[in-house]
Biotite code that builds the C-alpha atoms (Angstrom):
import biotite.structure as struc

atoms = struc.array([
    struc.Atom([-0.054, -0.165, 0.040], chain_id="A", res_id=1, res_name="UNK", atom_name="CA", element="C"),
    struc.Atom([1.255, 3.342, -0.292], chain_id="A", res_id=2, res_name="UNK", atom_name="CA", element="C"),
    struc.Atom([-0.136, 5.868, 2.314], chain_id="A", res_id=3, res_name="UNK", atom_name="CA", element="C"),
    struc.Atom([1.633, 9.671, 0.903], chain_id="A", res_id=4, res_name="UNK", atom_name="CA", element="C"),
    struc.Atom([3.239, 11.660, -0.880], chain_id="A", res_id=5, res_name="UNK", atom_name="CA", element="C"),
    struc.Atom([7.599, 13.178, 0.000], chain_id="A", res_id=6, res_name="UNK", atom_name="CA", element="C"),
    struc.Atom([7.795, 15.980, -0.215], chain_id="A", res_id=7, res_name="UNK", atom_name="CA", element="C"),
    struc.Atom([7.394, 18.104, -4.118], chain_id="A", res_id=8, res_name="UNK", atom_name="CA", element="C"),
    struc.Atom([11.311, 19.006, -5.297], chain_id="A", res_id=9, res_name="UNK", atom_name="CA", element="C"),
    struc.Atom([11.087, 21.208, -8.301], chain_id="A", res_id=10, res_name="UNK", atom_name="CA", element="C"),
    struc.Atom([15.371, 19.804, -10.239], chain_id="A", res_id=11, res_name="UNK", atom_name="CA", element="C"),
    struc.Atom([17.440, 22.091, -11.948], chain_id="A", res_id=12, res_name="UNK", atom_name="CA", element="C"),
    struc.Atom([20.855, 21.222, -14.016], chain_id="A", res_id=13, res_name="UNK", atom_name="CA", element="C"),
    struc.Atom([23.213, 23.405, -15.302], chain_id="A", res_id=14, res_name="UNK", atom_name="CA", element="C"),
    struc.Atom([25.656, 22.393, -17.746], chain_id="A", res_id=15, res_name="UNK", atom_name="CA", element="C"),
    struc.Atom([27.281, 19.976, -16.422], chain_id="A", res_id=16, res_name="UNK", atom_name="CA", element="C"),
    struc.Atom([25.630, 19.472, -13.878], chain_id="A", res_id=17, res_name="UNK", atom_name="CA", element="C"),
    struc.Atom([24.476, 15.315, -13.208], chain_id="A", res_id=18, res_name="UNK", atom_name="CA", element="C"),
    struc.Atom([23.011, 12.978, -10.553], chain_id="A", res_id=19, res_name="UNK", atom_name="CA", element="C"),
    struc.Atom([25.283, 9.444, -10.693], chain_id="A", res_id=20, res_name="UNK", atom_name="CA", element="C"),
    struc.Atom([24.529, 6.170, -9.550], chain_id="A", res_id=21, res_name="UNK", atom_name="CA", element="C"),
    struc.Atom([22.013, 6.015, -7.411], chain_id="A", res_id=22, res_name="UNK", atom_name="CA", element="C"),
    struc.Atom([18.643, 4.039, -4.912], chain_id="A", res_id=23, res_name="UNK", atom_name="CA", element="C"),
    struc.Atom([15.894, 6.018, -5.065], chain_id="A", res_id=24, res_name="UNK", atom_name="CA", element="C"),
    struc.Atom([14.873, 3.771, -2.031], chain_id="A", res_id=25, res_name="UNK", atom_name="CA", element="C"),
    struc.Atom([15.525, 5.184, 1.327], chain_id="A", res_id=26, res_name="UNK", atom_name="CA", element="C"),
    struc.Atom([15.165, 2.601, 4.313], chain_id="A", res_id=27, res_name="UNK", atom_name="CA", element="C"),
    struc.Atom([12.578, 1.306, 1.859], chain_id="A", res_id=28, res_name="UNK", atom_name="CA", element="C"),
    struc.Atom([9.315, 3.003, 2.372], chain_id="A", res_id=29, res_name="UNK", atom_name="CA", element="C"),
    struc.Atom([10.138, 5.333, -1.051], chain_id="A", res_id=30, res_name="UNK", atom_name="CA", element="C"),
    struc.Atom([7.438, 3.339, -2.782], chain_id="A", res_id=31, res_name="UNK", atom_name="CA", element="C"),
    struc.Atom([7.662, 4.685, -6.099], chain_id="A", res_id=32, res_name="UNK", atom_name="CA", element="C"),
    struc.Atom([8.835, 7.685, -7.641], chain_id="A", res_id=33, res_name="UNK", atom_name="CA", element="C"),
    struc.Atom([8.193, 9.209, -9.491], chain_id="A", res_id=34, res_name="UNK", atom_name="CA", element="C"),
    struc.Atom([9.534, 12.544, -11.995], chain_id="A", res_id=35, res_name="UNK", atom_name="CA", element="C"),
    struc.Atom([8.017, 15.579, -14.087], chain_id="A", res_id=36, res_name="UNK", atom_name="CA", element="C"),
    struc.Atom([10.243, 17.117, -17.546], chain_id="A", res_id=37, res_name="UNK", atom_name="CA", element="C"),
    struc.Atom([9.435, 19.888, -17.873], chain_id="A", res_id=38, res_name="UNK", atom_name="CA", element="C"),
    struc.Atom([11.314, 21.448, -20.313], chain_id="A", res_id=39, res_name="UNK", atom_name="CA", element="C"),
    struc.Atom([13.340, 20.441, -23.689], chain_id="A", res_id=40, res_name="UNK", atom_name="CA", element="C"),
    struc.Atom([15.104, 22.636, -24.509], chain_id="A", res_id=41, res_name="UNK", atom_name="CA", element="C"),
    struc.Atom([18.120, 21.216, -23.185], chain_id="A", res_id=42, res_name="UNK", atom_name="CA", element="C"),
    struc.Atom([21.051, 19.470, -24.099], chain_id="A", res_id=43, res_name="UNK", atom_name="CA", element="C"),
    struc.Atom([22.160, 15.896, -22.140], chain_id="A", res_id=44, res_name="UNK", atom_name="CA", element="C"),
    struc.Atom([20.128, 15.103, -19.485], chain_id="A", res_id=45, res_name="UNK", atom_name="CA", element="C"),
    struc.Atom([19.094, 11.960, -20.246], chain_id="A", res_id=46, res_name="UNK", atom_name="CA", element="C"),
    struc.Atom([17.778, 9.565, -17.876], chain_id="A", res_id=47, res_name="UNK", atom_name="CA", element="C"),
    struc.Atom([19.205, 5.849, -17.608], chain_id="A", res_id=48, res_name="UNK", atom_name="CA", element="C"),
    struc.Atom([18.362, 2.744, -16.869], chain_id="A", res_id=49, res_name="UNK", atom_name="CA", element="C"),
    struc.Atom([21.160, 0.837, -15.113], chain_id="A", res_id=50, res_name="UNK", atom_name="CA", element="C"),
    struc.Atom([19.964, -3.157, -15.925], chain_id="A", res_id=51, res_name="UNK", atom_name="CA", element="C"),
    struc.Atom([23.921, -6.154, -15.711], chain_id="A", res_id=52, res_name="UNK", atom_name="CA", element="C"),
    struc.Atom([26.466, -3.578, -17.200], chain_id="A", res_id=53, res_name="UNK", atom_name="CA", element="C"),
    struc.Atom([23.925, -2.135, -20.052], chain_id="A", res_id=54, res_name="UNK", atom_name="CA", element="C"),
    struc.Atom([21.782, 1.327, -19.922], chain_id="A", res_id=55, res_name="UNK", atom_name="CA", element="C"),
    struc.Atom([19.256, 1.299, -20.748], chain_id="A", res_id=56, res_name="UNK", atom_name="CA", element="C"),
    struc.Atom([17.985, 5.114, -21.993], chain_id="A", res_id=57, res_name="UNK", atom_name="CA", element="C"),
    struc.Atom([14.562, 6.375, -20.811], chain_id="A", res_id=58, res_name="UNK", atom_name="CA", element="C"),
    struc.Atom([13.474, 9.329, -23.978], chain_id="A", res_id=59, res_name="UNK", atom_name="CA", element="C"),
    struc.Atom([11.880, 12.208, -22.324], chain_id="A", res_id=60, res_name="UNK", atom_name="CA", element="C"),
    struc.Atom([9.777, 15.338, -23.407], chain_id="A", res_id=61, res_name="UNK", atom_name="CA", element="C"),
    struc.Atom([7.918, 18.372, -21.876], chain_id="A", res_id=62, res_name="UNK", atom_name="CA", element="C"),
    struc.Atom([5.429, 17.007, -20.205], chain_id="A", res_id=63, res_name="UNK", atom_name="CA", element="C"),
    struc.Atom([6.774, 13.528, -19.740], chain_id="A", res_id=64, res_name="UNK", atom_name="CA", element="C"),
    struc.Atom([5.664, 11.590, -16.724], chain_id="A", res_id=65, res_name="UNK", atom_name="CA", element="C"),
    struc.Atom([8.115, 9.459, -15.491], chain_id="A", res_id=66, res_name="UNK", atom_name="CA", element="C"),
    struc.Atom([7.435, 6.862, -12.460], chain_id="A", res_id=67, res_name="UNK", atom_name="CA", element="C"),
    struc.Atom([9.429, 3.687, -11.560], chain_id="A", res_id=68, res_name="UNK", atom_name="CA", element="C"),
    struc.Atom([9.317, 1.416, -8.055], chain_id="A", res_id=69, res_name="UNK", atom_name="CA", element="C"),
    struc.Atom([12.096, 3.018, -6.491], chain_id="A", res_id=70, res_name="UNK", atom_name="CA", element="C"),
    struc.Atom([12.904, -0.160, -4.793], chain_id="A", res_id=71, res_name="UNK", atom_name="CA", element="C"),
    struc.Atom([14.853, -0.960, -8.044], chain_id="A", res_id=72, res_name="UNK", atom_name="CA", element="C"),
    struc.Atom([18.262, -3.913, -7.621], chain_id="A", res_id=73, res_name="UNK", atom_name="CA", element="C"),
    struc.Atom([19.539, -2.205, -9.997], chain_id="A", res_id=74, res_name="UNK", atom_name="CA", element="C"),
    struc.Atom([20.255, 2.153, -10.306], chain_id="A", res_id=75, res_name="UNK", atom_name="CA", element="C"),
    struc.Atom([19.290, 4.786, -12.364], chain_id="A", res_id=76, res_name="UNK", atom_name="CA", element="C"),
    struc.Atom([21.258, 8.124, -12.631], chain_id="A", res_id=77, res_name="UNK", atom_name="CA", element="C"),
    struc.Atom([21.132, 12.069, -15.266], chain_id="A", res_id=78, res_name="UNK", atom_name="CA", element="C"),
    struc.Atom([23.697, 11.923, -17.644], chain_id="A", res_id=79, res_name="UNK", atom_name="CA", element="C"),
    struc.Atom([25.816, 15.302, -17.259], chain_id="A", res_id=80, res_name="UNK", atom_name="CA", element="C"),
    struc.Atom([23.128, 18.521, -19.818], chain_id="A", res_id=81, res_name="UNK", atom_name="CA", element="C"),
    struc.Atom([26.075, 20.298, -21.598], chain_id="A", res_id=82, res_name="UNK", atom_name="CA", element="C"),
    struc.Atom([23.776, 22.820, -23.703], chain_id="A", res_id=83, res_name="UNK", atom_name="CA", element="C"),
    struc.Atom([21.014, 25.299, -21.741], chain_id="A", res_id=84, res_name="UNK", atom_name="CA", element="C"),
    struc.Atom([19.037, 23.824, -18.867], chain_id="A", res_id=85, res_name="UNK", atom_name="CA", element="C"),
    struc.Atom([16.593, 21.117, -17.995], chain_id="A", res_id=86, res_name="UNK", atom_name="CA", element="C"),
    struc.Atom([14.325, 21.263, -15.046], chain_id="A", res_id=87, res_name="UNK", atom_name="CA", element="C"),
    struc.Atom([11.997, 18.000, -13.727], chain_id="A", res_id=88, res_name="UNK", atom_name="CA", element="C"),
    struc.Atom([9.559, 17.403, -10.448], chain_id="A", res_id=89, res_name="UNK", atom_name="CA", element="C"),
    struc.Atom([10.210, 15.241, -8.056], chain_id="A", res_id=90, res_name="UNK", atom_name="CA", element="C"),
    struc.Atom([8.596, 13.608, -5.954], chain_id="A", res_id=91, res_name="UNK", atom_name="CA", element="C"),
    struc.Atom([8.460, 9.874, -4.266], chain_id="A", res_id=92, res_name="UNK", atom_name="CA", element="C"),
    struc.Atom([5.328, 7.899, -3.153], chain_id="A", res_id=93, res_name="UNK", atom_name="CA", element="C"),
    struc.Atom([5.570, 6.427, 0.017], chain_id="A", res_id=94, res_name="UNK", atom_name="CA", element="C"),
    struc.Atom([4.661, 3.225, 2.110], chain_id="A", res_id=95, res_name="UNK", atom_name="CA", element="C"),
    struc.Atom([6.436, 1.149, 4.926], chain_id="A", res_id=96, res_name="UNK", atom_name="CA", element="C"),
    struc.Atom([8.849, -0.797, 3.530], chain_id="A", res_id=97, res_name="UNK", atom_name="CA", element="C"),
    struc.Atom([8.843, -4.444, 1.892], chain_id="A", res_id=98, res_name="UNK", atom_name="CA", element="C"),
    struc.Atom([8.824, -6.591, 3.212], chain_id="A", res_id=99, res_name="UNK", atom_name="CA", element="C"),
])
């Protein structure tokens, strides 16, 4: 079950900003991750999910919603922005830890 929403967070990625490989799960309470692309007038800043050392790129454009379980058994990352500024709104739907 899900029981709440982690506070919304506006992410701003300027040139050379990136997020290295990471997991979104926090002690099992973040159940679902949500990311909304707020613009697409930038270059770079692609989201990848990493599975068995093979990156899977997720194409997004302005207004797209990316939603996935926070408890993935593999990490994801955002490549460096090379031109412009990338904006996204992120949040996590919370709930009790998975058993």
